C-alpha positions as CSV (number, residue, x, y, z in Angstrom):
1,M,80.6,-67.6,-4.2
2,T,79.3,-69.8,-6.9
3,D,75.8,-69.4,-7.8
4,V,75.5,-72.3,-10.4
5,L,78.0,-74.8,-10.4
6,V,77.3,-76.4,-13.4
7,F,77.5,-80.4,-13.8
8,V,77.9,-81.8,-18.3
9,G,79.8,-84.8,-19.0
10,S,82.0,-82.9,-21.7
11,L,81.9,-80.1,-23.7
12,A,82.9,-81.5,-26.8
13,V,80.5,-81.2,-30.2
14,G,77.0,-81.9,-29.2
15,G,73.7,-80.1,-28.7
16,T,73.5,-79.3,-24.8
17,E,76.6,-78.6,-25.2
18,R,76.5,-76.0,-27.6
19,H,73.7,-74.8,-25.6
20,L,75.6,-74.4,-22.4
21,S,77.7,-72.5,-24.7
22,Q,75.8,-69.7,-25.2
23,V,73.7,-69.8,-22.0
24,L,76.2,-69.9,-19.9
25,P,78.5,-66.4,-21.2
26,A,74.6,-64.6,-21.3
27,L,74.2,-65.8,-17.0
28,A,77.8,-64.9,-16.3
29,K,77.3,-61.4,-17.8
30,R,74.0,-61.0,-16.0
31,G,75.4,-61.1,-13.5
32,W,75.6,-65.0,-12.2
33,A,78.8,-66.5,-10.7
34,L,79.7,-69.4,-12.4
35,K,81.4,-72.7,-12.4
36,V,81.2,-76.1,-14.6
37,V,82.2,-79.2,-13.8
38,V,83.0,-81.9,-16.2
39,F,83.7,-85.6,-16.6
40,S,86.7,-85.1,-19.1
41,G,88.2,-81.6,-20.3
42,G,88.3,-80.0,-23.5
43,G,86.0,-79.9,-26.6
44,A,85.7,-77.0,-28.7
45,F,82.7,-75.5,-27.0
46,A,84.9,-74.8,-23.5
47,E,86.0,-71.8,-25.1
48,P,82.9,-69.5,-25.2
49,I,82.5,-70.2,-21.4
50,E,87.0,-70.0,-20.6
51,A,86.5,-66.8,-22.9
52,A,82.9,-65.6,-20.7
53,G,85.2,-65.9,-17.6
54,I,83.9,-68.8,-16.1
55,P,86.1,-71.6,-14.6
56,I,86.1,-75.4,-15.7
57,E,86.9,-77.9,-13.7
58,V,87.4,-81.7,-14.5
59,L,86.7,-84.0,-11.9
60,P,88.9,-86.4,-11.5
61,R,90.0,-90.1,-11.9
62,G,91.9,-92.4,-9.0
63,F,93.2,-95.4,-9.9
64,S,91.9,-97.6,-13.3
65,V,91.0,-101.3,-13.9
66,P,92.6,-103.8,-16.2
67,V,88.3,-104.8,-16.6
68,P,86.7,-102.2,-19.2
69,K,82.8,-102.1,-17.9
70,L,84.0,-102.4,-14.4
71,R,86.5,-99.0,-14.7
72,G,83.5,-96.8,-15.7
73,V,81.5,-98.3,-12.9
74,L,84.0,-97.6,-10.7
75,A,85.0,-94.4,-12.3
76,L,81.6,-92.9,-11.7
77,M,82.1,-94.1,-8.0
78,Q,84.9,-91.8,-7.3
79,Q,83.9,-89.5,-9.6
80,T,80.7,-89.7,-7.4
81,R,82.6,-89.0,-4.7
82,A,84.8,-86.4,-5.9
83,L,81.6,-84.3,-6.7
84,A,80.0,-85.0,-2.9
85,V,83.6,-83.8,-1.4
86,G,83.6,-80.8,-3.6
87,L,79.5,-79.2,-2.8
88,R,80.2,-79.7,1.0
89,R,83.5,-77.9,1.6
90,R,82.6,-75.1,-1.2
91,P,79.1,-75.4,-2.1
92,P,77.7,-73.3,-4.3
93,R,73.7,-71.8,-4.1
94,I,72.2,-74.2,-7.1
95,L,73.2,-76.9,-8.8
96,H,72.6,-78.0,-12.2
97,C,72.8,-81.1,-14.1
98,F,72.1,-81.7,-17.7
99,L,72.1,-85.3,-19.5
100,P,71.4,-88.4,-17.5
101,T,74.5,-89.7,-16.4
102,C,75.6,-86.5,-14.6
103,C,72.1,-86.0,-12.8
104,I,73.2,-89.7,-11.4
105,V,75.6,-89.0,-10.0
106,G,74.8,-85.1,-9.1
107,G,71.4,-86.0,-7.4
108,L,74.1,-89.4,-5.5
109,A,76.3,-86.6,-4.6
110,G,73.7,-83.7,-3.8
111,R,72.4,-86.6,-1.3
112,M,75.7,-87.7,0.0
113,A,76.5,-84.2,1.1
114,G,73.0,-83.4,2.2
115,F,73.3,-79.9,-0.5
116,S,70.4,-78.5,-2.1
117,P,68.4,-77.1,-4.0
118,V,69.5,-79.6,-7.4
119,V,68.1,-78.6,-10.3
120,M,67.8,-81.0,-13.8
121,S,67.7,-81.3,-17.2
122,R,66.6,-83.7,-18.9
123,R,67.5,-83.2,-23.0
124,S,66.0,-86.8,-24.4
125,Q,63.1,-88.5,-25.0
126,A,62.8,-91.4,-22.9
127,V,63.8,-94.0,-26.0
128,R,66.8,-92.2,-26.0
129,P,69.0,-96.5,-26.2
130,S,71.0,-97.1,-22.5
131,S,74.4,-95.9,-21.4
132,F,74.0,-98.4,-18.8
133,P,72.2,-101.4,-17.0
134,G,70.6,-99.7,-14.6
135,D,70.7,-96.0,-15.6
136,K,67.1,-95.6,-16.6
137,W,65.9,-96.4,-13.4
138,M,68.9,-94.5,-11.8
139,E,68.2,-91.1,-13.9
140,G,64.2,-91.5,-12.7
141,W,65.8,-91.8,-9.1
142,A,67.4,-88.6,-9.4
143,L,64.8,-86.5,-11.3
144,R,61.8,-87.3,-8.7
145,H,64.2,-86.1,-5.7
146,A,65.7,-82.7,-7.6
147,N,63.8,-79.6,-7.1
148,L,63.4,-78.7,-10.6
149,V,63.7,-80.0,-13.7
150,F,63.8,-78.8,-16.6
151,G,62.5,-80.3,-20.4
152,H,63.6,-78.5,-23.7
153,S,59.8,-79.8,-25.7
154,S,56.2,-80.2,-25.2
155,R,57.1,-84.1,-25.4
156,V,60.3,-83.9,-22.8
157,I,58.0,-82.7,-19.9
158,D,54.7,-84.6,-21.0
159,E,56.7,-87.8,-20.5
160,L,58.9,-86.5,-17.1
161,K,54.8,-86.2,-16.0
162,A,54.1,-90.0,-16.7
163,E,57.8,-90.7,-15.0
164,G,56.4,-89.8,-12.2
165,I,58.1,-85.8,-11.8
166,A,55.7,-83.2,-10.3
167,N,54.3,-80.8,-12.0
168,T,55.0,-78.2,-9.3
169,K,58.8,-78.8,-10.3
170,L,59.0,-79.3,-13.4
171,R,59.9,-76.5,-16.5
172,L,59.3,-75.9,-20.3
173,N,62.9,-74.5,-21.7
174,H,62.7,-74.1,-25.3
175,N,66.9,-74.0,-26.7
176,G,67.4,-70.7,-27.4
177,I,69.9,-69.5,-30.8
178,D,72.1,-66.6,-31.1
179,L,70.9,-64.7,-33.5
180,E,74.3,-62.9,-34.3
181,A,76.5,-65.1,-35.5
182,F,73.9,-65.8,-38.4
183,D,73.4,-62.9,-39.1
184,D,77.3,-62.1,-39.7
185,A,77.8,-65.0,-42.2
186,A,74.9,-63.3,-44.4
187,G,77.1,-61.8,-47.0
188,E,79.4,-64.8,-47.2
189,R,77.7,-66.9,-49.4
190,E,79.0,-66.9,-52.5
191,G,82.4,-67.8,-51.0
192,T,81.5,-70.5,-48.5
193,R,80.4,-72.2,-51.7
194,R,83.8,-71.1,-53.2
195,A,85.3,-73.2,-50.0
196,E,82.8,-75.7,-50.2
197,Q,83.0,-76.9,-54.3
198,W,79.3,-76.4,-54.1
199,H,78.8,-75.2,-57.6
200,P,76.3,-72.0,-57.9
201,D,73.6,-74.3,-59.6
202,E,73.3,-76.4,-57.2
203,I,71.1,-77.4,-54.8
204,V,72.6,-77.9,-50.7
205,F,70.6,-79.1,-48.2
206,A,72.6,-79.6,-45.0
207,T,72.6,-81.8,-42.6
208,V,73.4,-80.6,-38.5
209,A,73.7,-83.8,-37.3
210,N,76.5,-85.8,-35.4
211,L,77.1,-89.0,-37.0
212,I,74.6,-91.8,-34.7
213,P,72.6,-94.6,-36.4
214,Y,69.0,-92.6,-34.5
215,K,70.3,-88.9,-36.4
216,G,68.9,-91.1,-39.3
217,H,71.4,-90.4,-41.5
218,V,70.3,-93.8,-43.8
219,D,67.8,-93.1,-44.2
220,L,68.8,-89.0,-45.8
221,L,71.4,-91.6,-48.1
222,Q,68.2,-93.7,-49.0
223,A,65.5,-91.1,-49.9
224,F,68.6,-89.0,-51.9
225,A,69.5,-91.5,-54.2
226,R,65.1,-91.7,-54.8
227,L,65.7,-88.4,-55.8
228,A,65.7,-87.6,-59.8
229,G,69.4,-87.6,-60.9
230,N,69.1,-84.4,-63.5
231,L,68.9,-81.6,-61.5
232,P,71.3,-80.4,-59.3
233,W,71.8,-81.0,-55.9
234,R,74.4,-81.5,-53.3
235,L,73.8,-83.5,-49.7
236,A,76.0,-81.8,-46.8
237,L,76.0,-83.8,-43.9
238,V,78.0,-82.0,-40.8
239,G,78.7,-83.6,-37.8
240,Q,81.4,-86.2,-36.3
241,G,80.9,-90.2,-35.5
242,R,82.8,-92.9,-34.1
243,P,84.9,-94.4,-37.2
244,A,83.2,-96.9,-37.8
245,F,79.6,-96.2,-38.4
246,T,81.0,-93.2,-40.3
247,Q,82.5,-95.3,-42.8
248,Q,79.3,-97.5,-43.0
249,L,77.3,-93.8,-43.9
250,R,80.4,-93.8,-47.0
251,E,80.2,-97.3,-48.2
252,L,76.8,-96.5,-48.4
253,S,76.9,-93.4,-50.2
254,Q,79.0,-95.2,-52.3
255,R,76.6,-98.5,-53.1
256,L,73.9,-96.1,-54.0
257,G,76.0,-94.2,-56.8
258,L,76.3,-90.5,-54.3
259,A,79.4,-90.4,-53.3
260,E,79.9,-87.3,-55.7
261,R,76.5,-85.4,-54.4
262,V,77.2,-86.8,-50.8
263,D,79.6,-83.9,-48.8
264,F,81.5,-85.7,-45.3
265,L,82.2,-82.3,-43.4
266,G,82.9,-83.6,-39.5
267,G,82.1,-81.3,-37.2
268,R,82.4,-77.8,-37.5
269,A,83.2,-74.7,-35.8
270,D,81.3,-72.7,-38.3
271,V,77.6,-73.9,-38.7
272,P,76.4,-70.7,-39.3
273,R,78.3,-69.4,-42.5
274,L,77.6,-73.2,-43.7
275,L,74.2,-73.0,-43.3
276,K,73.7,-69.6,-45.4
277,A,75.3,-71.2,-48.2
278,A,72.8,-73.5,-48.2
279,D,68.9,-73.8,-49.8
280,A,67.4,-76.4,-47.3
281,G,67.9,-77.7,-43.8
282,I,66.7,-81.6,-43.0
283,L,66.6,-83.3,-39.5
284,A,65.8,-87.0,-40.2
285,S,66.0,-88.1,-36.2
286,H,63.9,-91.0,-35.0
287,Q,64.1,-89.3,-32.2
288,E,64.6,-85.6,-30.7
289,G,64.3,-84.4,-27.2
290,F,64.4,-80.6,-29.1
291,P,67.3,-79.7,-31.8
292,N,69.6,-76.9,-32.2
293,A,69.5,-77.7,-35.4
294,I,66.6,-76.9,-37.1
295,L,66.5,-73.8,-34.9
296,E,69.9,-72.9,-36.7
297,Y,68.2,-74.0,-39.9
298,M,65.6,-71.0,-38.8
299,A,68.1,-68.7,-38.4
300,A,70.2,-69.5,-41.6
301,S,66.2,-68.2,-42.9
302,L,66.1,-72.2,-45.1
303,P,63.2,-74.1,-45.1
304,V,63.2,-77.4,-43.0
305,I,62.3,-81.2,-43.3
306,A,62.4,-82.6,-40.4
307,T,60.4,-86.1,-38.7
308,A,57.7,-86.0,-37.1
309,T,59.1,-86.7,-33.1
310,G,59.6,-85.8,-30.1
311,G,60.9,-81.4,-29.6
312,N,60.4,-81.1,-34.4
313,F,57.1,-80.9,-33.3
314,D,57.1,-77.1,-31.2
315,A,60.0,-76.1,-33.9
316,V,58.8,-76.6,-37.3
317,C,55.3,-75.3,-38.1
318,E,53.2,-77.8,-40.5
319,D,53.7,-76.1,-44.4
320,Q,54.7,-72.8,-42.7
321,T,58.4,-73.5,-41.9
322,G,59.0,-76.4,-43.2
323,L,57.7,-79.9,-44.1
324,L,57.6,-82.9,-40.9
325,I,57.9,-86.6,-42.2
326,P,57.1,-89.4,-40.3
327,P,60.1,-91.6,-39.3
328,A,62.7,-93.6,-40.6
329,A,60.5,-93.1,-44.4
330,P,63.2,-92.7,-47.0
331,E,60.5,-93.1,-49.8
332,L,58.5,-89.9,-48.2
333,L,62.0,-88.5,-47.7
334,A,62.9,-88.3,-51.2
335,Q,58.9,-86.5,-51.5
336,A,59.9,-83.8,-49.7
337,A,63.5,-82.6,-50.7
338,T,61.9,-83.3,-54.5
339,L,59.2,-80.7,-53.4
340,L,61.8,-78.3,-52.1
341,L,63.9,-78.9,-55.1
342,N,61.4,-77.9,-57.3
343,D,59.9,-75.0,-56.1
344,P,62.6,-72.2,-55.2
345,L,59.2,-69.9,-53.9
346,L,58.2,-72.9,-51.6
347,R,62.1,-72.5,-50.1
348,K,61.9,-68.7,-49.7
349,R,58.7,-68.2,-48.3
350,L,59.3,-71.5,-45.3
351,G,62.2,-70.4,-44.6
352,Q,61.4,-66.5,-44.3
353,A,58.8,-67.5,-42.0
354,G,61.4,-70.0,-39.8
355,R,63.7,-66.6,-39.4
356,R,60.7,-65.0,-38.2
357,R,60.1,-67.3,-36.0
358,V,63.1,-68.2,-34.7
359,E,63.0,-64.1,-33.5
360,S,59.6,-64.3,-32.1
361,T,59.4,-67.4,-30.0
362,F,63.6,-68.9,-29.6
363,S,65.9,-66.2,-29.1
364,L,68.4,-66.8,-27.1
365,D,67.5,-64.1,-24.1
366,A,64.2,-65.2,-23.7
367,C,66.3,-68.5,-23.4
368,V,67.9,-66.8,-20.8
369,D,65.2,-65.5,-19.3
370,R,63.8,-68.8,-18.2
371,Y,66.5,-70.2,-17.2
372,E,67.0,-66.8,-14.3
373,D,63.2,-67.2,-13.5
374,A,63.7,-70.3,-11.9
375,Y,67.5,-69.1,-9.9
376,R,65.7,-66.1,-8.1
377,G,62.6,-68.7,-7.4
378,L,64.7,-71.7,-5.6
379,L,66.8,-69.0,-3.7
380,G,64.0,-67.2,-2.8
381,N,64.7,-64.2,-3.0
382,G,64.4,-61.0,-6.2
383,H,68.9,-61.4,-6.2
384,H,71.2,-63.6,-6.6
385,H,74.0,-61.5,-5.0
386,G,74.2,-61.5,-1.4
């Protein structure tokens, strides 16, 4: 019997998907019987989950209609029904839904199947853009009817309270990070810099964020256009996005005269290796739930520049592990970057303090412990095996 059925949209590149690719194998190692259900199969993060012996099932989509908007709604209805049928036929002990659309579909399917307990994870701030009309109202309904709701930052928990989710249902669980991959990459700095064609003297600022408008890449390029031209620096953008927006960013970097200093690296599976070869980490998002990227910067002993929003407040200690600046403020972003560019001792101090903080507060083990405690509490007996 499956202990926990995990429901997520896909396992392509993204913060939640990366989180699950680390958490689920760790839970499986501790003896939990897991299964993952997705809307669409494949994706970079399916591999470590399957390697841990966790089956992944793709929800079927039946007939297709030519009207795109209608097609999406009908597909969700079909997939809701398919999930409900699965919950009735082979009920797991717990259903855990990640991200808004899955919370809506999982909540409806749970209702249709008369299934409980349902756990949900909100992993973004409420100001995120809508996926389809009415989705926020429907997500609110689903969260209020869940047995337990996880938020991964204090800001997200505060928003859930404001939306009327009962305090007794809420659990804060910060993302955790596996530090091993960063330690393994420690000796590869010079080789990586050669491979990426980064000059030994260049101070490399890395941003790990998919190319989505709210991640603030436009602000980033405008900020770096203000940096003194005579200091050797490079900006490495790790992440993928829609071709049209990616092209806009490339054109902007050309217009600002930055084309020679900005690398568009696309989605990468070797983030720890890249970060160990960089000198500072930046996240310029306009809003964030709780960013894995900042934990990755700290795991790589990098000083952090981040926007003062959402879960960034939980991750970055101002002037101890990094610098916080307001969102959408290229001028201030440029000042912070200039400060780190010119001060190697400051970079080292912030980076080392960040590494200590991630070790003490944001380890993967601590994160997995909190999931286990919550699941055990729901199952009502200190054990998850029959």
